[in-house]
C-alpha positions, 0 to 999 in steps of 0.5 A, spaced: 518 727 282 513 729 286 505 726 286 500 731 282 495 733 287 488 729 288 481 733 286 477 734 291 470 731 291 464 736 291 458 731 292 453 735 295 449 742 292 455 748 291 454 755 295 458 758 287 463 764 292 465 770 289 463 777 286 455 778 288 452 781 283 455 776 277 456 770 281 451 767 286 447 762 286 443 766 292 441 772 292 444 777 299 441 775 305 439 778 311 440 775 318 434 775 322 432 774 329 427 772 332 425 779 334 425 781 327 419 777 326 415 782 330 418 788 327 416 785 319 421 790 317 423 784 312 418 782 309 418 780 302 425 779 303 430 773 302 433 773 309 436 767 313 434 764 320 437 760 324 433 756 329 431 750 333 425 745 331 421 746 335 414 742 331 413 738 325 407 740 321 405 735 315 406 741 311 410 745 315 415 746 321 416 750 326 423 753 328 424 758 335 430 763 332 436 765 337 433 771 341 426 771 345 421 772 340 415 769 337 418 762 332 417 761 326 414 758 320 417 755 315 414 751 308 419 748 304 416 744 297 415 738 297 413 737 305 418 735 311 418 730 311 426 729 311 425 731 318 424 726 323 421 726 330 426 725 333 429 731 330 424 736 335 427 741 340 434 737 339 437 739 331 439 746 329 437 748 322 439 754 317 432 756 313 435 761 306 428 763 305 421 769 303 419 771 309 412 772 309 407 774 313 405 772 319 412 770 322 412 765 315 419 763 311 418 760 304 425 757 305 428 755 298 434 752 302 436 749 309 442 747 312 443 741 318 447 745 323 446 739 327 445 738 334 449 742 339 449 750 336 450 757 341 443 759 339 446 766 345 452 766 341 449 766 333 444 772 336 450 776 339 454 775 332 447 778 329 446 784 332 453 786 329 452 784 323 447 790 324 451 795 328 458 794 322 454 791 316 461 795 312 464 788 315 460 783 314 
């Protein structure tokens, strides 16, 4: 007889996958770049943004999103104590949150992408999500 498969143990937060209207933990999100901050098109909506941390303040952090444009301010419940100054101009994060006026994102979730991320490729992929929405 063969060995029984070992169980997979998940130790971090789990995002359920499946039918979006029935099983999703997070609301559906639109991927945005810094150009979208300027239009105001997605204000008040839940968005998904990727960028590099360019500054940390006591109550927020600043992130340069993919593409050319303004810096976003990310407000996170509980403060920004999880980010050290060594993250500035080095680490990339995906932020899922509500886009507000003045380029402010009120974060629901921040996910570290490490210190090596191709922002140009991400910007191109994001543009494709708008060009071919049926594929994404």
